[in-house]
All heavy atoms as atom14 arrays in JSON, in Angstrom:
{
  "sequence": "MYLSSMKLKKINKIEDEEKKKKSKNRFKLVIFLVNITIFSIYAGLMINDVLNALPYI",
  "atom14_mask": [
    [1, 1, 1, 1, 1, 1, 1, 1, 0, 0, 0, 0, 0, 0],
    [1, 1, 1, 1, 1, 1, 1, 1, 1, 1, 1, 1, 0, 0],
    [1, 1, 1, 1, 1, 1, 1, 1, 0, 0, 0, 0, 0, 0],
    [1, 1, 1, 1, 1, 1, 0, 0, 0, 0, 0, 0, 0, 0],
    [1, 1, 1, 1, 1, 1, 0, 0, 0, 0, 0, 0, 0, 0],
    [1, 1, 1, 1, 1, 1, 1, 1, 0, 0, 0, 0, 0, 0],
    [1, 1, 1, 1, 1, 1, 1, 1, 1, 0, 0, 0, 0, 0],
    [1, 1, 1, 1, 1, 1, 1, 1, 0, 0, 0, 0, 0, 0],
    [1, 1, 1, 1, 1, 1, 1, 1, 1, 0, 0, 0, 0, 0],
    [1, 1, 1, 1, 1, 1, 1, 1, 1, 0, 0, 0, 0, 0],
    [1, 1, 1, 1, 1, 1, 1, 1, 0, 0, 0, 0, 0, 0],
    [1, 1, 1, 1, 1, 1, 1, 1, 0, 0, 0, 0, 0, 0],
    [1, 1, 1, 1, 1, 1, 1, 1, 1, 0, 0, 0, 0, 0],
    [1, 1, 1, 1, 1, 1, 1, 1, 0, 0, 0, 0, 0, 0],
    [1, 1, 1, 1, 1, 1, 1, 1, 1, 0, 0, 0, 0, 0],
    [1, 1, 1, 1, 1, 1, 1, 1, 0, 0, 0, 0, 0, 0],
    [1, 1, 1, 1, 1, 1, 1, 1, 1, 0, 0, 0, 0, 0],
    [1, 1, 1, 1, 1, 1, 1, 1, 1, 0, 0, 0, 0, 0],
    [1, 1, 1, 1, 1, 1, 1, 1, 1, 0, 0, 0, 0, 0],
    [1, 1, 1, 1, 1, 1, 1, 1, 1, 0, 0, 0, 0, 0],
    [1, 1, 1, 1, 1, 1, 1, 1, 1, 0, 0, 0, 0, 0],
    [1, 1, 1, 1, 1, 1, 1, 1, 1, 0, 0, 0, 0, 0],
    [1, 1, 1, 1, 1, 1, 0, 0, 0, 0, 0, 0, 0, 0],
    [1, 1, 1, 1, 1, 1, 1, 1, 1, 0, 0, 0, 0, 0],
    [1, 1, 1, 1, 1, 1, 1, 1, 0, 0, 0, 0, 0, 0],
    [1, 1, 1, 1, 1, 1, 1, 1, 1, 1, 1, 0, 0, 0],
    [1, 1, 1, 1, 1, 1, 1, 1, 1, 1, 1, 0, 0, 0],
    [1, 1, 1, 1, 1, 1, 1, 1, 1, 0, 0, 0, 0, 0],
    [1, 1, 1, 1, 1, 1, 1, 1, 0, 0, 0, 0, 0, 0],
    [1, 1, 1, 1, 1, 1, 1, 0, 0, 0, 0, 0, 0, 0],
    [1, 1, 1, 1, 1, 1, 1, 1, 0, 0, 0, 0, 0, 0],
    [1, 1, 1, 1, 1, 1, 1, 1, 1, 1, 1, 0, 0, 0],
    [1, 1, 1, 1, 1, 1, 1, 1, 0, 0, 0, 0, 0, 0],
    [1, 1, 1, 1, 1, 1, 1, 0, 0, 0, 0, 0, 0, 0],
    [1, 1, 1, 1, 1, 1, 1, 1, 0, 0, 0, 0, 0, 0],
    [1, 1, 1, 1, 1, 1, 1, 1, 0, 0, 0, 0, 0, 0],
    [1, 1, 1, 1, 1, 1, 1, 0, 0, 0, 0, 0, 0, 0],
    [1, 1, 1, 1, 1, 1, 1, 1, 0, 0, 0, 0, 0, 0],
    [1, 1, 1, 1, 1, 1, 1, 1, 1, 1, 1, 0, 0, 0],
    [1, 1, 1, 1, 1, 1, 0, 0, 0, 0, 0, 0, 0, 0],
    [1, 1, 1, 1, 1, 1, 1, 1, 0, 0, 0, 0, 0, 0],
    [1, 1, 1, 1, 1, 1, 1, 1, 1, 1, 1, 1, 0, 0],
    [1, 1, 1, 1, 1, 0, 0, 0, 0, 0, 0, 0, 0, 0],
    [1, 1, 1, 1, 0, 0, 0, 0, 0, 0, 0, 0, 0, 0],
    [1, 1, 1, 1, 1, 1, 1, 1, 0, 0, 0, 0, 0, 0],
    [1, 1, 1, 1, 1, 1, 1, 1, 0, 0, 0, 0, 0, 0],
    [1, 1, 1, 1, 1, 1, 1, 1, 0, 0, 0, 0, 0, 0],
    [1, 1, 1, 1, 1, 1, 1, 1, 0, 0, 0, 0, 0, 0],
    [1, 1, 1, 1, 1, 1, 1, 1, 0, 0, 0, 0, 0, 0],
    [1, 1, 1, 1, 1, 1, 1, 0, 0, 0, 0, 0, 0, 0],
    [1, 1, 1, 1, 1, 1, 1, 1, 0, 0, 0, 0, 0, 0],
    [1, 1, 1, 1, 1, 1, 1, 1, 0, 0, 0, 0, 0, 0],
    [1, 1, 1, 1, 1, 0, 0, 0, 0, 0, 0, 0, 0, 0],
    [1, 1, 1, 1, 1, 1, 1, 1, 0, 0, 0, 0, 0, 0],
    [1, 1, 1, 1, 1, 1, 1, 0, 0, 0, 0, 0, 0, 0],
    [1, 1, 1, 1, 1, 1, 1, 1, 1, 1, 1, 1, 0, 0],
    [1, 1, 1, 1, 1, 1, 1, 1, 0, 0, 0, 0, 0, 0]
  ],
  "atom14_positions": [
    [[0.83, -1.2, 0.0], [0.0, 0.0, 0.0], [0.87, 1.26, 0.0], [0.61, 2.19, -0.74], [-0.91, -0.05, 1.23], [-1.89, 1.07, 1.28], [-3.08, 0.82, -0.04], [-4.11, 2.18, 0.23], [0.0, 0.0, 0.0], [0.0, 0.0, 0.0], [0.0, 0.0, 0.0], [0.0, 0.0, 0.0], [0.0, 0.0, 0.0], [0.0, 0.0, 0.0]],
    [[1.89, 1.23, 0.84], [2.78, 2.39, 0.94], [3.51, 2.62, -0.38], [3.62, 3.76, -0.84], [3.77, 2.17, 2.08], [4.79, 3.28, 2.21], [4.43, 4.5, 2.75], [6.1, 3.08, 1.79], [5.35, 5.52, 2.85], [7.04, 4.09, 1.9], [6.66, 5.3, 2.43], [7.58, 6.31, 2.55], [0.0, 0.0, 0.0], [0.0, 0.0, 0.0]],
    [[3.97, 1.54, -1.0], [4.7, 1.66, -2.25], [3.82, 2.21, -3.37], [4.25, 3.02, -4.18], [5.3, 0.31, -2.66], [6.47, -0.18, -1.81], [6.91, -1.56, -2.28], [7.62, 0.78, -1.86], [0.0, 0.0, 0.0], [0.0, 0.0, 0.0], [0.0, 0.0, 0.0], [0.0, 0.0, 0.0], [0.0, 0.0, 0.0], [0.0, 0.0, 0.0]],
    [[2.57, 1.76, -3.41], [1.68, 2.25, -4.46], [1.38, 3.74, -4.28], [1.26, 4.48, -5.25], [0.39, 1.43, -4.51], [-0.34, 1.6, -3.32], [0.0, 0.0, 0.0], [0.0, 0.0, 0.0], [0.0, 0.0, 0.0], [0.0, 0.0, 0.0], [0.0, 0.0, 0.0], [0.0, 0.0, 0.0], [0.0, 0.0, 0.0], [0.0, 0.0, 0.0]],
    [[1.26, 4.18, -3.04], [1.02, 5.61, -2.81], [2.25, 6.42, -3.19], [2.14, 7.53, -3.71], [0.61, 5.86, -1.36], [1.7, 5.65, -0.49], [0.0, 0.0, 0.0], [0.0, 0.0, 0.0], [0.0, 0.0, 0.0], [0.0, 0.0, 0.0], [0.0, 0.0, 0.0], [0.0, 0.0, 0.0], [0.0, 0.0, 0.0], [0.0, 0.0, 0.0]],
    [[3.43, 5.88, -2.95], [4.66, 6.57, -3.36], [4.73, 6.68, -4.88], [5.12, 7.71, -5.42], [5.9, 5.83, -2.83], [6.05, 5.9, -1.31], [6.25, 7.57, -0.71], [7.91, 7.87, -1.28], [0.0, 0.0, 0.0], [0.0, 0.0, 0.0], [0.0, 0.0, 0.0], [0.0, 0.0, 0.0], [0.0, 0.0, 0.0], [0.0, 0.0, 0.0]],
    [[4.35, 5.61, -5.58], [4.35, 5.63, -7.04], [3.35, 6.66, -7.56], [3.64, 7.39, -8.5], [4.02, 4.24, -7.59], [5.15, 3.25, -7.46], [4.78, 1.91, -8.08], [5.89, 0.91, -7.89], [5.55, -0.41, -8.46], [0.0, 0.0, 0.0], [0.0, 0.0, 0.0], [0.0, 0.0, 0.0], [0.0, 0.0, 0.0], [0.0, 0.0, 0.0]],
    [[2.19, 6.7, -6.93], [1.18, 7.66, -7.35], [1.68, 9.1, -7.13], [1.44, 9.97, -7.96], [-0.13, 7.44, -6.59], [-0.97, 6.26, -7.04], [-2.17, 6.08, -6.12], [-1.41, 6.43, -8.47], [0.0, 0.0, 0.0], [0.0, 0.0, 0.0], [0.0, 0.0, 0.0], [0.0, 0.0, 0.0], [0.0, 0.0, 0.0], [0.0, 0.0, 0.0]],
    [[2.36, 9.33, -6.02], [2.91, 10.66, -5.76], [3.93, 11.04, -6.82], [3.95, 12.17, -7.3], [3.54, 10.72, -4.37], [2.55, 10.79, -3.24], [3.25, 10.9, -1.89], [2.24, 10.91, -0.76], [2.88, 11.02, 0.56], [0.0, 0.0, 0.0], [0.0, 0.0, 0.0], [0.0, 0.0, 0.0], [0.0, 0.0, 0.0], [0.0, 0.0, 0.0]],
    [[4.78, 10.08, -7.2], [5.76, 10.36, -8.24], [5.08, 10.67, -9.56], [5.44, 11.61, -10.27], [6.7, 9.16, -8.44], [7.85, 9.11, -7.51], [8.81, 8.0, -7.9], [10.02, 8.01, -7.01], [10.99, 6.94, -7.38], [0.0, 0.0, 0.0], [0.0, 0.0, 0.0], [0.0, 0.0, 0.0], [0.0, 0.0, 0.0], [0.0, 0.0, 0.0]],
    [[4.08, 9.87, -9.91], [3.36, 10.08, -11.16], [2.67, 11.44, -11.15], [2.75, 12.19, -12.13], [2.33, 8.95, -11.41], [3.07, 7.64, -11.69], [1.38, 9.3, -12.53], [2.18, 6.42, -11.74], [0.0, 0.0, 0.0], [0.0, 0.0, 0.0], [0.0, 0.0, 0.0], [0.0, 0.0, 0.0], [0.0, 0.0, 0.0], [0.0, 0.0, 0.0]],
    [[2.04, 11.8, -10.05], [1.38, 13.1, -9.93], [2.38, 14.24, -10.03], [2.1, 15.27, -10.65], [0.6, 13.19, -8.63], [-0.67, 12.37, -8.66], [-1.18, 12.04, -9.72], [-1.16, 12.01, -7.49], [0.0, 0.0, 0.0], [0.0, 0.0, 0.0], [0.0, 0.0, 0.0], [0.0, 0.0, 0.0], [0.0, 0.0, 0.0], [0.0, 0.0, 0.0]],
    [[3.54, 14.05, -9.43], [4.57, 15.08, -9.48], [5.04, 15.29, -10.92], [5.19, 16.42, -11.39], [5.75, 14.69, -8.59], [6.81, 15.75, -8.48], [7.91, 15.32, -7.53], [8.97, 16.39, -7.44], [10.07, 16.0, -6.56], [0.0, 0.0, 0.0], [0.0, 0.0, 0.0], [0.0, 0.0, 0.0], [0.0, 0.0, 0.0], [0.0, 0.0, 0.0]],
    [[5.25, 14.2, -11.63], [5.68, 14.28, -13.04], [4.61, 14.96, -13.88], [4.9, 15.83, -14.71], [6.02, 12.88, -13.58], [7.28, 12.35, -12.9], [6.2, 12.91, -15.09], [7.57, 10.9, -13.19], [0.0, 0.0, 0.0], [0.0, 0.0, 0.0], [0.0, 0.0, 0.0], [0.0, 0.0, 0.0], [0.0, 0.0, 0.0], [0.0, 0.0, 0.0]],
    [[3.35, 14.6, -13.67], [2.25, 15.21, -14.42], [2.15, 16.7, -14.11], [1.91, 17.51, -15.02], [0.93, 14.51, -14.09], [0.81, 13.12, -14.69], [-0.47, 12.41, -14.27], [-1.21, 12.94, -13.42], [-0.71, 11.32, -14.81], [0.0, 0.0, 0.0], [0.0, 0.0, 0.0], [0.0, 0.0, 0.0], [0.0, 0.0, 0.0], [0.0, 0.0, 0.0]],
    [[2.35, 17.08, -12.86], [2.31, 18.5, -12.49], [3.43, 19.27, -13.18], [3.21, 20.39, -13.66], [2.41, 18.67, -10.98], [1.15, 18.25, -10.24], [0.1, 18.11, -10.9], [1.23, 18.06, -9.02], [0.0, 0.0, 0.0], [0.0, 0.0, 0.0], [0.0, 0.0, 0.0], [0.0, 0.0, 0.0], [0.0, 0.0, 0.0], [0.0, 0.0, 0.0]],
    [[4.62, 18.66, -13.24], [5.73, 19.33, -13.91], [5.44, 19.51, -15.4], [5.74, 20.54, -15.98], [7.02, 18.53, -13.71], [7.56, 18.6, -12.29], [8.74, 17.67, -12.07], [9.14, 16.95, -13.01], [9.26, 17.66, -10.94], [0.0, 0.0, 0.0], [0.0, 0.0, 0.0], [0.0, 0.0, 0.0], [0.0, 0.0, 0.0], [0.0, 0.0, 0.0]],
    [[4.84, 18.51, -16.02], [4.49, 18.6, -17.44], [3.45, 19.69, -17.67], [3.55, 20.46, -18.63], [3.98, 17.26, -17.96], [5.04, 16.19, -18.07], [4.49, 14.84, -18.47], [3.26, 14.71, -18.65], [5.29, 13.9, -18.58], [0.0, 0.0, 0.0], [0.0, 0.0, 0.0], [0.0, 0.0, 0.0], [0.0, 0.0, 0.0], [0.0, 0.0, 0.0]],
    [[2.47, 19.78, -16.78], [1.45, 20.83, -16.9], [2.08, 22.21, -16.75], [1.72, 23.14, -17.48], [0.37, 20.64, -15.84], [-0.58, 19.51, -16.14], [-1.63, 19.38, -15.04], [-2.52, 18.18, -15.27], [-3.5, 18.02, -14.19], [0.0, 0.0, 0.0], [0.0, 0.0, 0.0], [0.0, 0.0, 0.0], [0.0, 0.0, 0.0], [0.0, 0.0, 0.0]],
    [[3.03, 22.35, -15.83], [3.7, 23.64, -15.63], [4.47, 24.02, -16.89], [4.45, 25.18, -17.3], [4.66, 23.57, -14.44], [3.97, 23.62, -13.1], [4.97, 23.57, -11.97], [4.28, 23.49, -10.62], [5.25, 23.39, -9.51], [0.0, 0.0, 0.0], [0.0, 0.0, 0.0], [0.0, 0.0, 0.0], [0.0, 0.0, 0.0], [0.0, 0.0, 0.0]],
    [[5.16, 23.05, -17.5], [5.93, 23.33, -18.71], [4.99, 23.78, -19.83], [5.27, 24.73, -20.56], [6.72, 22.1, -19.16], [7.93, 21.81, -18.33], [8.66, 20.59, -18.85], [9.82, 20.21, -17.95], [10.49, 18.98, -18.42], [0.0, 0.0, 0.0], [0.0, 0.0, 0.0], [0.0, 0.0, 0.0], [0.0, 0.0, 0.0], [0.0, 0.0, 0.0]],
    [[3.86, 23.07, -19.98], [2.91, 23.42, -21.04], [2.33, 24.81, -20.81], [2.22, 25.61, -21.75], [1.78, 22.39, -21.11], [2.2, 21.08, -21.73], [1.03, 20.1, -21.79], [1.47, 18.78, -22.35], [0.36, 17.81, -22.38], [0.0, 0.0, 0.0], [0.0, 0.0, 0.0], [0.0, 0.0, 0.0], [0.0, 0.0, 0.0], [0.0, 0.0, 0.0]],
    [[1.97, 25.12, -19.57], [1.39, 26.44, -19.3], [2.43, 27.53, -19.47], [2.12, 28.62, -19.95], [0.78, 26.49, -17.89], [1.78, 26.35, -16.91], [0.0, 0.0, 0.0], [0.0, 0.0, 0.0], [0.0, 0.0, 0.0], [0.0, 0.0, 0.0], [0.0, 0.0, 0.0], [0.0, 0.0, 0.0], [0.0, 0.0, 0.0], [0.0, 0.0, 0.0]],
    [[3.68, 27.23, -19.13], [4.75, 28.21, -19.3], [4.98, 28.47, -20.78], [5.12, 29.63, -21.2], [6.03, 27.69, -18.65], [7.14, 28.7, -18.55], [8.31, 28.14, -17.77], [9.4, 29.16, -17.62], [10.54, 28.63, -16.87], [0.0, 0.0, 0.0], [0.0, 0.0, 0.0], [0.0, 0.0, 0.0], [0.0, 0.0, 0.0], [0.0, 0.0, 0.0]],
    [[4.98, 27.41, -21.59], [5.16, 27.57, -23.03], [3.99, 28.34, -23.63], [4.18, 29.19, -24.51], [5.3, 26.22, -23.72], [6.64, 25.57, -23.44], [7.59, 26.24, -23.05], [6.71, 24.27, -23.63], [0.0, 0.0, 0.0], [0.0, 0.0, 0.0], [0.0, 0.0, 0.0], [0.0, 0.0, 0.0], [0.0, 0.0, 0.0], [0.0, 0.0, 0.0]],
    [[2.79, 28.07, -23.18], [1.61, 28.76, -23.67], [1.69, 30.24, -23.32], [1.37, 31.11, -24.13], [0.35, 28.13, -23.08], [-0.92, 28.58, -23.75], [-2.14, 27.83, -23.21], [-2.02, 26.41, -23.46], [-2.26, 25.46, -22.56], [-2.62, 25.78, -21.34], [-2.15, 24.19, -22.86], [0.0, 0.0, 0.0], [0.0, 0.0, 0.0], [0.0, 0.0, 0.0]],
    [[2.13, 30.54, -22.1], [2.28, 31.93, -21.65], [3.3, 32.66, -22.51], [3.07, 33.8, -22.94], [2.7, 31.94, -20.18], [2.9, 33.3, -19.61], [1.82, 34.14, -19.39], [4.17, 33.77, -19.31], [1.99, 35.4, -18.87], [4.36, 35.02, -18.79], [3.27, 35.85, -18.57], [0.0, 0.0, 0.0], [0.0, 0.0, 0.0], [0.0, 0.0, 0.0]],
    [[4.43, 32.0, -22.81], [5.45, 32.62, -23.65], [4.9, 32.89, -25.05], [5.18, 33.94, -25.64], [6.68, 31.72, -23.75], [7.53, 31.72, -22.51], [8.75, 30.84, -22.71], [9.63, 30.82, -21.49], [10.82, 29.96, -21.7], [0.0, 0.0, 0.0], [0.0, 0.0, 0.0], [0.0, 0.0, 0.0], [0.0, 0.0, 0.0], [0.0, 0.0, 0.0]],
    [[4.12, 31.97, -25.58], [3.53, 32.15, -26.9], [2.58, 33.34, -26.92], [2.59, 34.15, -27.85], [2.81, 30.87, -27.34], [2.12, 30.92, -28.7], [3.16, 31.08, -29.81], [1.32, 29.67, -28.92], [0.0, 0.0, 0.0], [0.0, 0.0, 0.0], [0.0, 0.0, 0.0], [0.0, 0.0, 0.0], [0.0, 0.0, 0.0], [0.0, 0.0, 0.0]],
    [[1.75, 33.46, -25.9], [0.8, 34.58, -25.81], [1.55, 35.9, -25.74], [1.21, 36.86, -26.44], [-0.15, 34.4, -24.6], [-0.92, 35.66, -24.32], [-1.09, 33.23, -24.84], [0.0, 0.0, 0.0], [0.0, 0.0, 0.0], [0.0, 0.0, 0.0], [0.0, 0.0, 0.0], [0.0, 0.0, 0.0], [0.0, 0.0, 0.0], [0.0, 0.0, 0.0]],
    [[2.58, 35.97, -24.92], [3.38, 37.19, -24.79], [4.01, 37.54, -26.14], [4.02, 38.7, -26.56], [4.46, 37.04, -23.7], [3.82, 36.91, -22.33], [5.43, 38.23, -23.73], [3.03, 38.11, -21.88], [0.0, 0.0, 0.0], [0.0, 0.0, 0.0], [0.0, 0.0, 0.0], [0.0, 0.0, 0.0], [0.0, 0.0, 0.0], [0.0, 0.0, 0.0]],
    [[4.55, 36.53, -26.83], [5.18, 36.74, -28.13], [4.17, 37.3, -29.13], [4.44, 38.26, -29.84], [5.77, 35.42, -28.63], [6.4, 35.5, -29.97], [7.6, 36.16, -30.14], [5.8, 34.92, -31.07], [8.19, 36.23, -31.39], [6.37, 34.99, -32.32], [7.58, 35.65, -32.48], [0.0, 0.0, 0.0], [0.0, 0.0, 0.0], [0.0, 0.0, 0.0]],
    [[2.97, 36.73, -29.17], [1.95, 37.19, -30.12], [1.49, 38.61, -29.79], [1.25, 39.42, -30.69], [0.77, 36.23, -30.13], [1.06, 34.85, -30.73], [-0.14, 33.94, -30.57], [1.48, 34.96, -32.17], [0.0, 0.0, 0.0], [0.0, 0.0, 0.0], [0.0, 0.0, 0.0], [0.0, 0.0, 0.0], [0.0, 0.0, 0.0], [0.0, 0.0, 0.0]],
    [[1.37, 38.92, -28.51], [0.98, 40.27, -28.11], [2.06, 41.27, -28.53], [1.75, 42.35, -29.05], [0.72, 40.34, -26.58], [0.63, 41.77, -26.1], [-0.55, 39.58, -26.24], [0.0, 0.0, 0.0], [0.0, 0.0, 0.0], [0.0, 0.0, 0.0], [0.0, 0.0, 0.0], [0.0, 0.0, 0.0], [0.0, 0.0, 0.0], [0.0, 0.0, 0.0]],
    [[3.33, 40.9, -28.34], [4.42, 41.79, -28.75], [4.41, 42.02, -30.25], [4.62, 43.14, -30.71], [5.77, 41.22, -28.32], [6.02, 41.39, -26.85], [5.41, 42.23, -26.21], [6.9, 40.59, -26.3], [0.0, 0.0, 0.0], [0.0, 0.0, 0.0], [0.0, 0.0, 0.0], [0.0, 0.0, 0.0], [0.0, 0.0, 0.0], [0.0, 0.0, 0.0]],
    [[4.17, 40.98, -31.03], [4.12, 41.13, -32.48], [2.96, 42.04, -32.88], [3.11, 42.9, -33.75], [3.98, 39.75, -33.17], [5.3, 39.01, -33.08], [3.55, 39.9, -34.62], [5.28, 37.63, -33.67], [0.0, 0.0, 0.0], [0.0, 0.0, 0.0], [0.0, 0.0, 0.0], [0.0, 0.0, 0.0], [0.0, 0.0, 0.0], [0.0, 0.0, 0.0]],
    [[1.82, 41.88, -32.22], [0.66, 42.72, -32.53], [0.96, 44.19, -32.23], [0.68, 45.07, -33.05], [-0.56, 42.25, -31.72], [-0.79, 40.86, -32.0], [-1.79, 43.05, -32.07], [0.0, 0.0, 0.0], [0.0, 0.0, 0.0], [0.0, 0.0, 0.0], [0.0, 0.0, 0.0], [0.0, 0.0, 0.0], [0.0, 0.0, 0.0], [0.0, 0.0, 0.0]],
    [[1.52, 44.45, -31.06], [1.84, 45.83, -30.69], [2.86, 46.43, -31.65], [2.71, 47.57, -32.09], [2.35, 45.88, -29.23], [1.19, 45.57, -28.28], [2.95, 47.24, -28.9], [1.61, 45.39, -26.84], [0.0, 0.0, 0.0], [0.0, 0.0, 0.0], [0.0, 0.0, 0.0], [0.0, 0.0, 0.0], [0.0, 0.0, 0.0], [0.0, 0.0, 0.0]],
    [[3.88, 45.65, -32.0], [4.89, 46.15, -32.93], [4.29, 46.42, -34.29], [4.63, 47.42, -34.94], [6.04, 45.13, -33.05], [7.09, 45.56, -34.03], [7.97, 46.57, -33.71], [7.16, 44.97, -35.27], [8.94, 46.98, -34.61], [8.12, 45.36, -36.19], [9.01, 46.36, -35.86], [0.0, 0.0, 0.0], [0.0, 0.0, 0.0], [0.0, 0.0, 0.0]],
    [[3.37, 45.56, -34.74], [2.73, 45.77, -36.05], [1.93, 47.06, -36.07], [1.99, 47.82, -37.03], [1.81, 44.6, -36.39], [2.5, 43.39, -36.35], [0.0, 0.0, 0.0], [0.0, 0.0, 0.0], [0.0, 0.0, 0.0], [0.0, 0.0, 0.0], [0.0, 0.0, 0.0], [0.0, 0.0, 0.0], [0.0, 0.0, 0.0], [0.0, 0.0, 0.0]],
    [[1.18, 47.3, -35.02], [0.38, 48.52, -34.94], [1.3, 49.74, -34.92], [1.07, 50.72, -35.65], [-0.52, 48.49, -33.69], [-1.6, 47.42, -33.87], [-1.15, 49.85, -33.44], [-2.41, 47.14, -32.62], [0.0, 0.0, 0.0], [0.0, 0.0, 0.0], [0.0, 0.0, 0.0], [0.0, 0.0, 0.0], [0.0, 0.0, 0.0], [0.0, 0.0, 0.0]],
    [[2.36, 49.68, -34.12], [3.31, 50.79, -34.02], [3.97, 51.05, -35.38], [4.05, 52.19, -35.83], [4.36, 50.48, -32.96], [5.41, 51.54, -32.81], [5.13, 52.74, -32.17], [6.7, 51.34, -33.32], [6.09, 53.72, -32.04], [7.66, 52.32, -33.19], [7.36, 53.5, -32.55], [8.32, 54.46, -32.43], [0.0, 0.0, 0.0], [0.0, 0.0, 0.0]],
    [[4.43, 49.99, -36.04], [5.09, 50.14, -37.34], [4.11, 50.7, -38.36], [4.47, 51.56, -39.17], [5.64, 48.81, -37.8], [0.0, 0.0, 0.0], [0.0, 0.0, 0.0], [0.0, 0.0, 0.0], [0.0, 0.0, 0.0], [0.0, 0.0, 0.0], [0.0, 0.0, 0.0], [0.0, 0.0, 0.0], [0.0, 0.0, 0.0], [0.0, 0.0, 0.0]],
    [[2.87, 50.24, -38.34], [1.86, 50.75, -39.26], [1.6, 52.23, -39.06], [1.49, 52.99, -40.03], [0.0, 0.0, 0.0], [0.0, 0.0, 0.0], [0.0, 0.0, 0.0], [0.0, 0.0, 0.0], [0.0, 0.0, 0.0], [0.0, 0.0, 0.0], [0.0, 0.0, 0.0], [0.0, 0.0, 0.0], [0.0, 0.0, 0.0], [0.0, 0.0, 0.0]],
    [[1.53, 52.64, -37.82], [1.31, 54.06, -37.54], [2.51, 54.91, -37.97], [2.34, 56.01, -38.5], [1.04, 54.26, -36.05], [-0.3, 53.71, -35.54], [-0.38, 53.84, -34.02], [-1.46, 54.41, -36.2], [0.0, 0.0, 0.0], [0.0, 0.0, 0.0], [0.0, 0.0, 0.0], [0.0, 0.0, 0.0], [0.0, 0.0, 0.0], [0.0, 0.0, 0.0]],
    [[3.72, 54.4, -37.75], [4.91, 55.14, -38.15], [4.98, 55.26, -39.67], [5.3, 56.33, -40.2], [6.19, 54.46, -37.64], [6.38, 54.56, -36.15], [6.56, 56.27, -35.62], [5.05, 56.49, -34.71], [0.0, 0.0, 0.0], [0.0, 0.0, 0.0], [0.0, 0.0, 0.0], [0.0, 0.0, 0.0], [0.0, 0.0, 0.0], [0.0, 0.0, 0.0]],
    [[4.69, 54.19, -40.39], [4.7, 54.23, -41.86], [3.65, 55.21, -42.36], [3.89, 55.99, -43.28], [4.47, 52.82, -42.44], [5.69, 51.95, -42.17], [4.17, 52.88, -43.92], [5.5, 50.5, -42.5], [0.0, 0.0, 0.0], [0.0, 0.0, 0.0], [0.0, 0.0, 0.0], [0.0, 0.0, 0.0], [0.0, 0.0, 0.0], [0.0, 0.0, 0.0]],
    [[2.49, 55.21, -41.71], [1.42, 56.13, -42.09], [1.86, 57.58, -41.89], [1.61, 58.44, -42.74], [0.17, 55.82, -41.27], [-1.05, 56.51, -41.83], [-1.07, 56.89, -42.99], [-2.06, 56.66, -41.0], [0.0, 0.0, 0.0], [0.0, 0.0, 0.0], [0.0, 0.0, 0.0], [0.0, 0.0, 0.0], [0.0, 0.0, 0.0], [0.0, 0.0, 0.0]],
    [[2.53, 57.86, -40.77], [3.03, 59.22, -40.52], [4.05, 59.64, -41.56], [4.03, 60.78, -42.05], [3.65, 59.31, -39.12], [2.59, 59.28, -38.02], [1.4, 59.47, -38.34], [2.98, 59.08, -36.86], [0.0, 0.0, 0.0], [0.0, 0.0, 0.0], [0.0, 0.0, 0.0], [0.0, 0.0, 0.0], [0.0, 0.0, 0.0], [0.0, 0.0, 0.0]],
    [[4.94, 58.73, -41.92], [5.96, 59.06, -42.92], [5.31, 59.33, -44.27], [5.67, 60.28, -44.97], [7.0, 57.91, -43.02], [7.89, 58.09, -44.23], [7.83, 57.84, -41.74], [0.0, 0.0, 0.0], [0.0, 0.0, 0.0], [0.0, 0.0, 0.0], [0.0, 0.0, 0.0], [0.0, 0.0, 0.0], [0.0, 0.0, 0.0], [0.0, 0.0, 0.0]],
    [[4.36, 58.49, -44.65], [3.7, 58.68, -45.94], [2.88, 59.97, -45.98], [2.8, 60.62, -47.02], [2.81, 57.47, -46.27], [3.55, 56.16, -46.53], [2.54, 55.04, -46.79], [4.49, 56.3, -47.72], [0.0, 0.0, 0.0], [0.0, 0.0, 0.0], [0.0, 0.0, 0.0], [0.0, 0.0, 0.0], [0.0, 0.0, 0.0], [0.0, 0.0, 0.0]],
    [[2.3, 60.34, -44.85], [1.53, 61.6, -44.8], [2.46, 62.8, -44.86], [2.05, 63.87, -45.34], [0.69, 61.66, -43.52], [-0.52, 60.74, -43.6], [-0.95, 60.38, -44.69], [-1.05, 60.38, -42.45], [0.0, 0.0, 0.0], [0.0, 0.0, 0.0], [0.0, 0.0, 0.0], [0.0, 0.0, 0.0], [0.0, 0.0, 0.0], [0.0, 0.0, 0.0]],
    [[3.7, 62.67, -44.39], [4.62, 63.79, -44.39], [5.32, 63.97, -45.73], [5.9, 65.03, -45.98], [5.67, 63.59, -43.3], [0.0, 0.0, 0.0], [0.0, 0.0, 0.0], [0.0, 0.0, 0.0], [0.0, 0.0, 0.0], [0.0, 0.0, 0.0], [0.0, 0.0, 0.0], [0.0, 0.0, 0.0], [0.0, 0.0, 0.0], [0.0, 0.0, 0.0]],
    [[5.27, 62.99, -46.62], [5.98, 63.08, -47.9], [5.58, 64.27, -48.76], [6.45, 64.91, -49.35], [5.83, 61.78, -48.69], [6.68, 60.62, -48.21], [6.4, 59.38, -49.06], [8.16, 60.93, -48.24], [0.0, 0.0, 0.0], [0.0, 0.0, 0.0], [0.0, 0.0, 0.0], [0.0, 0.0, 0.0], [0.0, 0.0, 0.0], [0.0, 0.0, 0.0]],
    [[4.3, 64.62, -48.89], [3.94, 65.73, -49.76], [4.51, 67.06, -49.27], [4.65, 68.0, -50.06], [2.41, 65.76, -49.7], [2.0, 64.42, -49.28], [3.09, 63.89, -48.42], [0.0, 0.0, 0.0], [0.0, 0.0, 0.0], [0.0, 0.0, 0.0], [0.0, 0.0, 0.0], [0.0, 0.0, 0.0], [0.0, 0.0, 0.0], [0.0, 0.0, 0.0]],
    [[4.85, 67.17, -47.98], [5.34, 68.45, -47.44], [6.84, 68.6, -47.59], [7.4, 69.62, -47.26], [4.95, 68.57, -45.97], [3.46, 68.49, -45.76], [2.88, 67.42, -45.1], [2.62, 69.5, -46.24], [1.51, 67.35, -44.92], [1.26, 69.44, -46.07], [0.69, 68.36, -45.42], [-0.65, 68.3, -45.24], [0.0, 0.0, 0.0], [0.0, 0.0, 0.0]],
    [[7.5, 67.54, -48.07], [8.97, 67.6, -48.19], [9.35, 68.24, -49.5], [8.81, 68.02, -50.52], [9.59, 66.19, -48.05], [9.35, 65.67, -46.64], [11.08, 66.23, -48.36], [9.84, 64.26, -46.43], [0.0, 0.0, 0.0], [0.0, 0.0, 0.0], [0.0, 0.0, 0.0], [0.0, 0.0, 0.0], [0.0, 0.0, 0.0], [0.0, 0.0, 0.0]]
  ]
}
C-alpha cells in the first residue's frame, strides 16, 4: 500500500511538472503574439506618418 502511494505521488509530481511546462510555453507564446501585434500597430502608424509627411517635403 505504501509503495503504491509513493508511485502515485511520483506520477502526480511528473504530471504536475508537465502541466507547468505546457502552461509556461503557452504563456510565452501569448506574450510573443501580443508583442508582435503591438509592434505591427506601431510600425503601421509610423509608416502612415511618414507617408503623410511626404507631400510636405
